[in-house]
C-alpha positions in Angstrom: 0.0 0.0 0.0 1.3 3.5 -0.9 0.0 5.8 1.8 0.4 9.6 1.9 1.1 11.0 5.3 -0.9 14.2 4.8 -4.5 13.3 4.4 -7.8 14.7 5.7 -9.5 13.2 8.8 -6.7 10.7 9.7 -3.0 11.2 8.7 -1.0 8.4 7.2 0.8 7.6 10.5 -2.6 6.9 12.1 -3.9 4.8 9.2 -0.6 2.8 9.2 -0.8 2.2 13.0 -4.4 1.1 12.7 -3.6 -1.3 9.8 -0.6 -2.8 11.5 -2.3 -3.2 14.9 -5.0 -5.4 13.4 -4.0 -9.1 13.1 -6.2 -9.4 10.0 -4.3 -6.6 8.1 -0.9 -6.4 9.8 0.7 -8.3 6.9 -0.1 -5.5 4.4 3.1 -3.9 3.2 3.0 -0.1 3.6 5.2 2.6 2.1 4.5 6.0 3.5 4.9 9.0 1.1 5.7 12.3 2.7 7.1 15.7 2.1 8.5 15.6 5.6 12.1 14.3 5.3 13.5 14.9 8.8 15.1 12.0 10.7 12.3 12.2 13.3 9.7 11.6 10.5 11.6 8.5 9.3 11.7 7.2 12.9 8.0 7.8 13.3 7.4 5.8 10.1 9.1 2.8 11.8 7.3 3.4 15.1 3.9 3.0 13.4 5.0 -0.1 11.5 5.6 1.2 8.0 7.7 -1.1 5.8 9.2 1.8 3.9 9.4 5.6 3.7 9.7 7.7 0.6 10.1 11.4 0.5 8.3 13.8 -1.9 8.8 15.0 -4.5 9.9 11.9 -6.4 10.3 10.5 -9.9 7.8 7.7 -10.6 10.7 5.4 -11.6 12.4 6.0 -8.2 9.2 5.1 -6.4 8.9 1.9 -8.4 12.4 1.0 -7.4 11.5 1.5 -3.7 8.4 -0.7 -4.1 10.5 -3.4 -5.7 13.1 -3.1 -2.9 10.4 -3.4 -0.1 8.8 -6.3 -1.9 12.2 -8.0 -2.2 12.5 -7.7 -6.0 15.3 -5.1 -6.0 
């Protein structure tokens, strides 16, 4: 799942934490997309259980490489 951090109602960190805390959905692979590129933001991604982190802006080919890396194809 590609999940933006900045969303209305719930942010991506909250959605990721919710998905990863449920035994029925915790196996979903999540890459958080964010314009926040601070080390604390990267750490927060790990805290909520994200499998990957990708800063914006990005080139689509670079995102594809990240997806392949997280899925074990790269």
